[in-house]
C-alpha positions as CSV (number, residue, x, y, z in Angstrom):
1,M,0.0,0.0,0.0
2,H,1.4,3.4,-1.0
3,Y,0.6,5.9,1.7
4,F,0.7,9.7,1.6
5,F,1.1,11.0,5.2
6,D,-0.2,14.1,6.8
7,Q,1.8,13.5,10.0
8,H,0.4,16.5,12.0
9,F,-3.1,18.0,12.0
10,H,-5.9,18.7,14.4
11,V,-9.7,18.1,14.3
12,M,-11.7,19.4,17.2
13,N,-14.8,21.5,17.9
14,I,-15.3,24.4,20.3
15,V,-15.9,22.2,23.4
16,H,-12.5,20.5,23.3
17,P,-10.0,23.3,24.0
18,N,-9.7,24.7,27.5
19,L,-10.2,28.4,27.0
20,L,-10.1,29.1,30.7
21,S,-6.6,27.7,30.9
22,F,-5.4,29.8,28.0
23,F,-6.7,33.1,29.4
24,S,-5.4,32.3,32.9
25,S,-1.9,32.0,31.3
26,L,-2.0,35.6,30.1
27,E,-0.7,37.0,33.4
28,G,0.5,40.2,31.8
29,G,-2.5,40.8,29.6
30,I,-1.9,42.2,26.2
31,G,1.7,42.9,27.2
32,D,2.2,39.2,27.5
33,L,1.0,38.6,24.0
34,V,3.5,41.2,22.7
35,T,6.4,39.7,24.6
36,S,5.5,36.2,23.5
37,G,5.8,37.0,19.8
38,T,2.2,36.2,19.1
39,L,1.8,39.6,17.4
40,S,5.1,39.1,15.4
41,P,4.7,39.9,11.7
42,S,6.1,36.5,10.8
43,Y,3.5,34.6,12.9
44,I,-0.2,35.6,12.3
45,L,0.1,39.4,11.5
46,T,1.7,38.8,8.1
47,N,1.7,41.5,5.5
48,K,-1.4,39.9,3.9
49,N,-3.2,39.5,7.2
50,R,-2.5,43.0,8.6
51,K,-5.6,44.4,6.9
52,S,-8.5,43.9,9.4
53,A,-10.8,42.4,6.7
54,A,-8.2,39.8,5.6
55,L,-7.4,38.8,9.2
56,L,-11.2,38.6,10.0
57,N,-11.7,36.3,7.0
58,R,-8.9,34.0,8.1
59,I,-10.2,33.8,11.7
60,T,-13.8,33.2,10.4
61,N,-12.6,30.5,8.0
62,T,-10.8,28.8,10.9
63,L,-13.8,29.0,13.2
64,T,-16.0,27.2,10.6
65,T,-14.1,24.0,11.4
66,F,-14.9,24.4,15.1
67,E,-18.6,24.8,14.5
68,Q,-19.1,21.3,13.1
69,T,-18.5,17.8,14.2
70,I,-15.1,16.1,13.8
71,G,-16.6,13.7,11.2
72,E,-17.9,16.6,9.1
73,T,-14.5,18.3,9.2
74,L,-12.7,15.1,8.0
75,V,-15.2,14.8,5.1
76,M,-14.6,18.5,4.3
77,M,-10.8,18.0,4.3
78,E,-11.1,15.2,1.7
79,D,-13.7,17.1,-0.3
80,D,-11.2,20.0,-0.4
81,L,-8.4,17.8,-1.8
82,M,-10.9,16.6,-4.4
83,G,-11.5,20.1,-5.7
84,K,-15.1,20.6,-4.4
85,F,-14.5,24.1,-3.1
86,S,-13.7,27.3,-5.0
87,S,-11.1,29.8,-4.0
88,H,-12.1,33.3,-2.9
89,D,-8.6,34.6,-2.6
90,E,-7.0,35.9,-5.7
91,E,-3.5,35.3,-4.3
92,A,-4.1,31.8,-3.1
93,I,-2.2,29.3,-5.2
94,R,-4.1,26.3,-6.5
95,P,-3.1,23.1,-8.3
96,E,-4.0,22.6,-11.9
97,K,-5.9,19.4,-11.0
98,P,-7.3,18.4,-7.5
99,Y,-4.8,16.4,-5.5
100,I,-7.3,13.6,-5.2
101,H,-8.6,12.5,-8.6
102,D,-9.1,9.2,-10.4
103,G,-9.3,7.4,-7.1
104,K,-5.7,8.3,-6.1
105,M,-3.7,11.0,-4.2
106,H,-1.3,12.9,-6.6
107,M,1.7,14.9,-5.6
108,R,4.3,16.0,-8.2
109,S,5.2,12.9,-10.3
110,R,3.9,10.3,-7.8
111,T,0.5,8.8,-7.0
112,Y,-0.6,7.3,-3.7
113,D,-3.3,4.7,-2.9
114,K,-4.3,6.0,0.5
115,M,-3.8,9.0,2.8
116,A,-2.4,8.2,6.2
117,M,-4.0,10.8,8.4
118,C,-2.5,11.4,11.9
119,P,-4.8,13.6,13.9
120,L,-3.2,14.8,17.2
121,L,-5.5,14.9,20.2
122,M,-4.3,17.5,22.7
123,D,-5.0,16.8,26.4
124,F,-6.8,20.0,27.5
125,S,-7.6,18.5,30.9
126,S,-6.8,20.9,33.7
127,S,-6.3,21.1,37.4
128,K,-8.4,23.7,39.2
129,I,-7.3,27.0,37.9
130,R,-6.0,29.3,40.6
131,N,-6.9,32.9,40.0
132,D,-7.9,35.1,42.9
133,S,-9.5,37.6,40.6
134,L,-12.1,35.2,39.3
135,Y,-15.5,35.4,41.0
136,Y,-16.5,31.8,40.1
137,P,-14.0,29.0,40.7
138,A,-12.8,27.1,37.6
139,P,-13.2,23.4,38.0
140,K,-10.8,20.5,37.4
141,E,-11.7,18.9,34.0
142,E,-10.8,15.6,32.4
143,K,-11.3,16.7,28.8
144,I,-9.3,14.0,27.1
145,L,-11.9,11.2,27.5
146,D,-14.7,13.1,25.8
147,Y,-12.3,14.2,23.1
148,V,-11.3,10.6,22.4
149,K,-15.0,9.6,22.2
150,D,-15.8,12.4,19.8
151,T,-12.8,11.6,17.6
152,L,-13.6,7.9,17.3
153,E,-17.2,8.8,16.4
154,G,-15.8,11.2,13.8
155,F,-13.8,8.3,12.2
156,D,-16.9,6.2,12.1
157,Y,-18.9,9.1,10.5
158,Y,-16.2,9.5,7.8
159,R,-16.1,5.8,7.0
160,T,-19.9,5.7,6.7
161,T,-20.3,8.7,4.5
162,H,-17.1,8.1,2.4
163,P,-16.8,4.3,2.2
164,D,-14.5,4.6,-0.8
165,G,-12.5,7.5,0.7
166,L,-8.7,7.6,0.8
167,F,-8.3,8.5,4.4
168,E,-7.0,6.0,6.9
169,F,-6.4,7.1,10.5
170,F,-3.4,6.8,12.7
171,P,-4.2,9.1,15.6
172,F,-2.0,10.3,18.5
173,L,-3.4,10.5,22.1
174,G,-2.6,13.6,24.0
175,I,-1.5,13.2,27.6
176,N,-0.7,16.0,30.1
177,P,0.8,14.2,33.1
178,Q,0.9,17.0,35.5
179,V,-2.9,17.1,35.8
180,H,-3.5,13.3,36.1
181,S,-2.7,10.6,38.6
182,P,-0.2,7.9,37.7
183,S,-3.1,5.3,37.6
184,F,-5.1,7.5,35.2
185,I,-2.0,7.9,32.9
186,E,-1.4,4.1,33.0
187,G,-5.1,3.6,32.1
188,L,-4.8,5.9,29.1
189,L,-1.7,4.1,27.8
190,N,-3.1,0.6,28.3
191,T,-6.6,1.3,27.1
192,Y,-5.9,3.3,24.0
193,I,-2.3,2.9,22.7
194,R,-1.8,0.2,20.2
195,T,1.2,-2.0,21.1
196,G,0.7,-4.9,18.7
197,N,-2.0,-6.2,16.5
198,E,-4.8,-5.6,19.0
199,K,-7.7,-3.3,17.9
200,K,-6.7,-0.2,19.8
201,Q,-7.2,3.0,17.9
202,F,-4.2,5.2,18.8
203,Y,-0.7,4.8,17.3
204,G,1.3,7.4,19.2
205,V,1.4,9.9,22.1
206,K,1.0,13.7,21.7
207,L,2.9,15.9,24.2
208,Y,2.3,19.6,24.4
209,P,4.8,21.5,26.7
210,P,3.0,24.9,26.5
211,L,0.1,23.5,28.5
212,G,2.6,23.0,31.3
213,Y,4.3,19.7,30.3
214,D,7.9,19.7,31.7
215,P,9.7,16.9,29.7
216,W,12.0,16.2,32.7
217,P,10.6,17.6,36.0
218,T,12.6,18.1,39.1
219,D,9.7,17.1,41.3
220,P,10.1,13.3,41.9
221,E,6.3,12.6,41.7
222,Q,6.0,14.5,38.4
223,R,9.1,12.9,37.0
224,D,7.8,9.4,37.8
225,K,4.7,10.2,35.6
226,V,6.7,11.2,32.6
227,I,9.1,8.3,33.0
228,M,6.0,6.0,32.8
229,I,5.2,7.5,29.4
230,Y,8.8,7.3,28.1
231,E,9.3,3.7,29.3
232,F,6.0,2.6,27.8
233,C,6.9,4.2,24.5
234,T,10.5,2.9,24.5
235,K,9.3,-0.7,25.3
236,H,6.7,-0.8,22.6
237,D,8.4,1.5,20.1
238,I,5.6,4.0,20.2
239,P,6.1,7.3,18.4
240,I,5.8,10.6,20.3
241,M,4.9,14.0,18.9
242,T,5.9,17.1,20.8
243,H,5.1,20.7,20.0
244,C,8.2,22.7,19.1
245,D,7.7,26.3,18.1
246,D,7.4,29.3,20.5
247,Q,3.7,30.0,19.8
248,G,0.5,28.0,20.0
249,F,-2.2,27.4,22.7
250,R,-0.8,27.9,26.2
251,G,-1.8,26.9,29.7
252,V,1.2,28.6,31.3
253,P,2.9,32.0,30.8
254,A,5.1,32.4,27.7
255,K,8.5,32.2,29.3
256,E,7.6,29.1,31.2
257,A,6.2,27.5,28.0
258,W,9.4,28.3,26.1
259,K,11.5,26.6,28.8
260,Y,9.5,23.4,28.5
261,T,9.2,23.5,24.7
262,A,12.8,24.1,23.7
263,P,14.5,21.0,22.2
264,S,17.2,21.3,24.8
265,S,14.6,20.4,27.4
266,Y,14.6,16.8,26.0
267,K,18.3,16.3,26.3
268,P,18.1,14.5,29.7
269,V,15.2,12.5,28.3
270,L,17.1,11.3,25.3
271,A,20.3,10.7,27.3
272,R,18.3,8.2,29.3
273,Y,16.1,6.9,26.5
274,P,18.3,7.2,23.4
275,M,16.0,5.1,21.2
276,L,12.9,7.2,21.9
277,R,11.0,7.8,18.7
278,I,10.0,11.5,18.8
279,D,9.0,14.1,16.3
280,F,9.6,17.8,17.2
281,A,6.7,19.6,15.4
282,H,7.1,22.8,13.4
283,Y,10.8,22.2,13.0
284,G,11.7,24.2,16.1
285,W,10.6,27.5,14.6
286,Q,10.7,30.7,16.7
287,Y,8.7,33.8,15.9
288,N,9.7,36.0,18.8
289,Q,12.2,38.4,17.3
290,L,14.2,38.6,20.5
291,Q,15.2,35.0,20.0
292,K,16.5,35.4,16.5
293,N,19.7,36.6,14.8
294,P,18.8,40.0,13.3
295,L,21.9,39.9,10.9
296,S,20.2,37.1,9.0
297,L,17.6,39.6,7.6
298,L,20.4,41.5,5.8
299,S,21.1,38.7,3.4
300,S,18.9,37.7,0.4
301,L,16.4,34.9,0.8
302,T,18.3,32.7,-1.6
303,S,21.4,32.8,0.7
304,R,19.7,32.9,4.1
305,V,19.3,29.9,6.4
306,P,17.0,29.5,9.4
307,D,17.6,32.0,12.1
308,S,15.8,30.1,15.0
309,P,18.2,28.8,17.7
310,W,15.8,26.0,18.4
311,F,16.1,24.8,14.8
312,Y,19.8,24.1,15.3
313,D,19.3,22.5,18.7
314,L,16.8,20.2,17.0
315,V,19.2,19.3,14.2
316,E,21.9,18.6,16.8
317,L,19.5,16.1,18.4
318,M,18.8,14.5,15.0
319,L,22.6,13.9,14.5
320,L,23.0,12.4,17.9
321,Y,19.9,10.1,18.2
322,P,18.6,7.7,15.5
323,N,14.8,8.3,16.1
324,V,14.6,12.1,16.3
325,Y,12.4,13.7,13.6
326,A,10.9,17.1,12.7
327,D,7.8,18.1,10.8
328,V,7.0,21.1,8.6
329,S,3.5,21.7,10.0
330,F,2.4,25.3,10.2
331,S,5.9,26.5,9.4
332,G,5.2,25.6,5.8
333,S,2.4,28.1,5.7
334,N,5.2,30.5,4.6
335,P,6.8,29.5,1.3
336,D,10.1,31.1,2.5
337,F,10.3,28.4,5.2
338,Y,11.0,25.8,2.6
339,V,13.6,28.0,0.9
340,L,15.5,28.5,4.2
341,L,15.3,24.8,5.0
342,S,16.6,23.8,1.5
343,N,19.4,26.4,1.8
344,Y,20.5,25.0,5.1
345,M,20.5,21.4,3.8
346,K,22.8,22.5,1.0
347,T,25.4,23.7,3.5
348,L,25.7,20.2,5.0
349,D,28.0,17.4,3.9
350,V,26.4,14.4,2.2
351,E,26.0,12.3,5.3
352,K,24.5,15.0,7.5
353,K,22.2,16.2,4.7
354,Q,20.8,12.7,4.2
355,T,20.2,12.4,8.0
356,V,18.3,15.7,8.2
357,L,16.3,14.9,5.0
358,S,15.5,11.4,6.1
359,R,14.1,12.7,9.4
360,S,11.9,15.4,7.9
361,L,8.1,14.8,7.8
362,F,5.2,16.5,6.0
363,G,2.4,17.8,8.2
364,T,-0.1,20.6,7.9
365,D,-1.3,21.7,11.3
366,F,-4.8,22.0,9.9
367,S,-7.1,23.6,11.0
368,V,-4.8,25.9,13.0
369,N,-3.0,26.8,9.8
370,L,-6.1,28.4,8.4
371,V,-5.1,31.6,10.1
372,K,-2.3,31.9,7.5
373,V,-3.5,29.9,4.4
374,E,-6.9,29.9,2.7
375,S,-7.5,26.1,2.8
376,Y,-6.2,22.6,3.3
377,T,-5.4,22.5,-0.5
378,S,-3.5,25.8,-0.3
379,Y,-1.1,24.3,2.2
380,Y,-0.4,21.3,-0.1
381,R,0.2,23.6,-3.0
382,I,2.8,25.7,-1.1
383,F,4.6,22.4,-0.3
384,E,4.4,21.2,-3.9
385,E,6.0,24.5,-5.1
386,S,8.9,24.1,-2.6
387,P,12.5,23.8,-3.9
388,F,12.7,20.1,-2.9
389,S,13.0,17.5,-5.6
390,D,10.3,14.9,-6.3
391,D,12.3,12.3,-4.5
392,D,12.8,14.5,-1.5
393,I,9.1,15.2,-1.3
394,H,8.3,11.4,-1.6
395,E,10.6,10.8,1.4
396,M,8.9,13.4,3.5
397,V,5.3,12.2,2.7
398,H,5.9,8.5,2.5
399,S,9.3,6.8,3.4
400,N,10.2,8.9,6.4
401,P,6.8,8.8,8.1
402,L,6.6,5.0,7.6
403,R,9.9,4.7,9.4
404,F,8.9,7.2,12.1
405,M,5.6,5.4,12.7
406,H,7.4,2.0,12.6
407,L,4.7,0.7,10.2
408,D,5.1,-2.4,8.0
409,T,3.5,-1.9,4.6
410,D,4.1,-3.2,1.1
411,G,4.6,0.3,-0.3
């Protein structure tokens, strides 16, 4: 079976995120948003989105996916790749033919029998939020269980309405250890994560440091809980996906989120579990200008390389450990990202270049990416127009994710 992977995307509706947790993280109000880089011109407030109407359209388009069921969103995603929607953006790039036609997925010179879809469930569960300024107390919530139920129902809806569809699902289960007991975490792992041929639905674990996940806590009780996850994943060769850019949904203040999210925070983890299979999402991109090298802006795009320190920390981990990967989700909303990544690979010797290329995964970050691109199709088109060769792209959408997921197929 020849699979095309979207290694990183999200489907959810408005009940799944924990908005109380997000707003409680903004201790400094609007100032915190400015400091964090959320308002950076390279993040959401791009030149195109600075006009209020354009930004409103992007936000409204994003929210449409939150106003429907997960199953309806999955159907919409495949319909989009089949060319069933018209563009309303004169600047949006579109393929000459829909990516799905004649019963196959098409990308550059290759065709694929099926699409391996890896939705990432984030664990928005929370402890009781402490905020003395709130009149009503915010309760402790175990949101992940309802999210799992709704997601599995969404898969069933898709299969029922699209019996000949190309999507097959390989979801990742979100776990936020700091808000759960050891027995609850053990129950999640043993109940939902597939460790063999049994009919469990989840193929990997999703970690999200900005919600307060410390990859290697100093507190012994908290460390025991993350060790439980790492040992389970190492024993059964389960892939882990961790968020790795300096933006996104947060449950803690920005500087604390950065501390946990930085690739370097996983150094003690990988030193103890060197075979851990882990994908650092978004390729370690940083949008906060204070974190970047301003001199890189003086060179032309064709000669520039990434200016995010986390990017280089991540590549260092790739070169040290055999199962460290990175994906291009959300970062690939900006066509320049692929130019910078390609430029960097050209600076490497043959062996290092092949290591980095062989650990690179395609992902979209749908539907979060709709704040920067018009559609699911638009994101694919940006990737298709990247400077990578057809063989490079095939590695990123097929060969590399099969290896990362540790899946045995005939393709």
